[in-house]
C-alpha positions in Angstrom: -58.5 -22.9 -146.7 -59.4 -19.3 -146.0 -56.0 -17.6 -146.5 -55.0 -14.4 -144.7 -52.3 -12.5 -146.5 -50.2 -9.4 -146.0 -48.5 -7.5 -148.8 -45.3 -5.5 -148.8 -44.2 -3.5 -151.8 -43.3 0.2 -152.1 -45.4 0.4 -155.3 -49.0 1.1 -154.2 -50.2 0.3 -157.7 -48.7 -3.2 -157.6 -49.9 -3.8 -154.1 -53.5 -2.8 -155.0 -53.3 -4.9 -158.1 -52.2 -8.0 -156.2 -54.7 -7.3 -153.4 -57.6 -7.0 -155.9 -56.6 -10.3 -157.6 -56.4 -12.1 -154.2 -59.7 -10.7 -153.0 -61.4 -11.9 -156.2 -60.1 -15.4 -155.3 -61.7 -15.2 -151.8 -58.3 -14.5 -150.2 -58.3 -12.1 -147.3 -55.7 -9.3 -147.5 -55.4 -8.2 -143.9 -52.8 -5.5 -144.4 -50.4 -3.7 -146.8 -47.0 -2.2 -146.2 -44.5 -0.1 -148.2 -41.4 -1.2 -146.4 -39.9 -4.0 -144.3 -40.6 -2.4 -140.9 -44.3 -2.0 -141.8 -44.4 -5.6 -143.0 -43.0 -6.8 -139.6 -45.6 -4.7 -137.7 -48.4 -6.2 -139.8 -47.2 -9.8 -139.4 -46.9 -9.3 -135.6 -50.4 -7.8 -135.4 -52.3 -10.2 -137.7 -50.2 -13.4 -137.8 -51.2 -14.0 -141.4 -50.9 -17.3 -143.2 -48.7 -15.7 -145.9 -46.6 -12.6 -146.5 -46.0 -11.5 -150.1 -42.8 -9.5 -150.0 -40.9 -7.4 -152.6 -37.2 -8.0 -152.3 -36.2 -4.4 -152.8 -37.9 -1.8 -150.7 -37.1 1.6 -149.0 -34.8 3.0 -147.8 -32.0 1.6 -150.0 -33.9 -0.7 -152.3 -31.4 -3.5 -151.9 -32.1 -6.3 -149.5 -34.7 -4.8 -147.2 -37.3 -7.4 -148.3 -34.9 -10.3 -147.8 -33.9 -9.0 -144.4 -37.6 -8.7 -143.4 -38.3 -12.2 -144.8 -35.5 -13.6 -142.6 -37.0 -12.0 -139.6 -40.5 -13.3 -140.4 -39.0 -16.8 -140.8 -37.2 -16.6 -137.5 -39.8 -14.8 -135.3 -43.1 -15.9 -137.0 -42.6 -19.4 -138.3 -46.3 -19.9 -138.8 -46.3 -17.3 -141.6 -45.2 -18.5 -145.0 -43.3 -16.1 -147.3 -43.5 -15.5 -151.0 -40.7 -13.2 -152.3 -41.2 -11.2 -155.4 -38.5 -9.5 -157.5 -38.2 -7.5 -160.7 -34.9 -9.1 -161.6 -33.3 -12.5 -161.1 -31.4 -12.5 -157.8 -29.8 -15.7 -156.4 -27.1 -15.3 -153.7 -29.1 -13.2 -151.3 -32.3 -15.0 -151.9 -30.6 -18.4 -151.3 -29.7 -17.1 -147.8 -33.4 -17.2 -147.0 -33.8 -20.7 -148.5 -30.8 -21.9 -146.5 -32.9 -21.8 -143.4 -35.4 -24.3 -144.8 -37.6 -24.4 -147.9 -41.1 -25.3 -146.5 -43.5 -22.4 -146.8 -41.1 -20.3 -148.9 -41.3 -19.1 -152.5 -39.5 -16.7 -154.8 -41.1 -15.5 -158.1 -40.2 -12.8 -160.6 -42.9 -10.2 -160.9 -43.3 -11.1 -164.6 -45.0 -14.2 -163.4 -47.9 -12.1 -162.1 -49.2 -12.0 -165.6 -49.8 -15.7 -165.4 -52.6 -15.5 -162.9 -53.3 -19.2 -162.6 -49.6 -19.9 -162.2 -49.1 -17.2 -159.6 -52.1 -18.3 -157.6 -51.0 -21.9 -157.7 -47.6 -21.0 -156.4 -49.1 -18.8 -153.7 -51.4 -21.5 -152.5 -48.6 -24.1 -152.6 -46.3 -21.9 -150.4 -49.1 -21.0 -148.0 -49.8 -24.8 -147.6 -46.1 -25.3 -146.6 -44.7 -26.1 -150.0 -42.0 -24.4 -152.1 -42.1 -22.4 -155.2 -39.0 -21.1 -157.1 -39.2 -19.2 -160.3 -38.3 -21.2 -163.4 -35.7 -18.6 -164.5 -34.0 -18.8 -161.1 -34.1 -22.6 -161.1 -32.5 -22.6 -164.6 -29.8 -20.3 -163.5 -28.9 -22.4 -160.4 -28.6 -25.5 -162.6 -26.7 -23.9 -165.5 -24.2 -21.8 -163.6 -20.6 -23.0 -162.8 -20.6 -25.6 -160.1 -18.0 -27.4 -158.0 -19.4 -30.7 -159.3 -20.0 -29.9 -162.9 -19.3 -33.5 -164.0 -22.2 -34.9 -162.0 -24.6 -32.3 -163.4 -23.3 -33.0 -166.9 -23.9 -36.7 -166.4 -27.7 -36.1 -166.2 -29.7 -37.0 -169.3 -31.9 -34.3 -170.8 -34.9 -35.7 -169.2 -33.2 -36.0 -165.8 -32.2 -32.3 -166.1 -35.9 -31.4 -166.8 -36.9 -33.4 -163.7 -34.1 -31.6 -161.6 -35.3 -28.2 -162.8 -38.9 -29.0 -161.8 -37.7 -30.3 -158.4 -35.8 -27.1 -157.8 -39.0 -25.2 -158.6 -40.7 -27.1 -155.8 -42.8 -29.4 -157.9 -44.1 -32.7 -156.4 -43.8 -35.9 -158.3 -47.4 -35.5 -159.4 -46.7 -32.0 -160.8 -43.6 -33.3 -162.5 -45.6 -36.0 -164.2 -48.2 -33.6 -165.3 -45.6 -31.2 -166.7 -43.7 -33.9 -168.6 -46.6 -36.2 -169.5 -45.1 -39.0 -167.5 -46.6 -41.7 -165.2 -45.9 -41.8 -161.5 -43.6 -44.7 -161.7 -41.5 -43.1 -164.5 -41.2 -40.0 -162.4 -40.1 -42.0 -159.4 -37.4 -43.7 -161.4 -36.1 -40.4 -162.8 -36.1 -38.7 -159.4 -34.1 -41.6 -157.9 -31.6 -41.4 -160.8 -31.1 -37.7 -160.3 -30.3 -38.2 -156.6 -28.1 -41.1 -157.3 -26.0 -39.2 -159.9 -25.7 -36.2 -157.7 -24.7 -38.4 -154.8 -27.6 -37.2 -152.6 -29.6 -39.5 -150.2 -33.2 -39.9 -151.2 -35.5 -37.6 -149.2 -38.9 -38.7 -147.8 -41.0 -35.7 -148.8 -41.0 -32.8 -151.3 -39.9 -30.1 -148.8 -36.7 -31.9 -147.7 -36.1 -32.9 -151.4 -36.0 -29.3 -152.5 -33.8 -28.4 -149.6 -31.4 -31.1 -150.4 -31.1 -30.1 -154.0 -30.7 -26.4 -153.2 -28.1 -27.2 -150.6 -26.2 -29.1 -153.3 -26.5 -26.3 -155.9 -26.2 -23.4 -153.5 -22.6 -23.0 -152.2 -21.3 -21.4 -155.4 -24.3 -19.3 -156.3 -23.6 -15.8 -157.4 -26.1 -13.1 -158.3 
C-alpha cells in the first residue's frame, strides 16, 4: 500500500523528523502544517490516506488538534487520523474515539523513539485499524469506574488481554504479545466480554469501540 500522509505539528523539527522517517519507509508525505487550519486545507486538497496530528497546536495549544481531527473525521471520512501528544490526555481524546474507532489512533510522542512500533501503529491505523497508547489504555482500565466490581473480577491474564484489546490489538497480536495460541486468546476474549457484560463483537474495530464505550463515560484527564 503506497501511503499518502499529511503531518500537522507546530514544531518544524518534529515534523521534519517524522517526514524523514516516513520517506525512508517509502511513505509519501504530501504536506505539512503548523496548525489545525493548515491541516484541514491540506486534507481538503490532497485527500491523504492518513493525517498525523499533534493534539496541542496554535493559537491556544489546548485542543486545536482534537478539533481539527473531529472535522477530518466528519468531513473527510476516507482519511485516517493518528493523534500525537506530549502528555497523556484522556477525556478530550475519547471524544474523538466516541465517533468510531476504525482508522483512528492516539500515541504519546515518546513512542516515536520505538520506530518499528510507531510505524506498525501508523500502518494499522491507515489500514482502518485502531491504535491506542499503552499508557492511555492502562489509565482507562485503572481509573475509577462505575462498574469497578466487574473490572476487579478479571484475572490478571484477562486484564492483560483487556489492555491489549483497548490498544487496538487483534487476537493474533494479543497471542504474539502474550505467547498464547489462537484458541486460548479466543477463550480469554470471550471471558472478558462476559464478565464485563458486553455482547461479543464480530471484528476488531467494533470490539475496541465496545470496550472504550464501556470504559469511557467516567474518563477524566
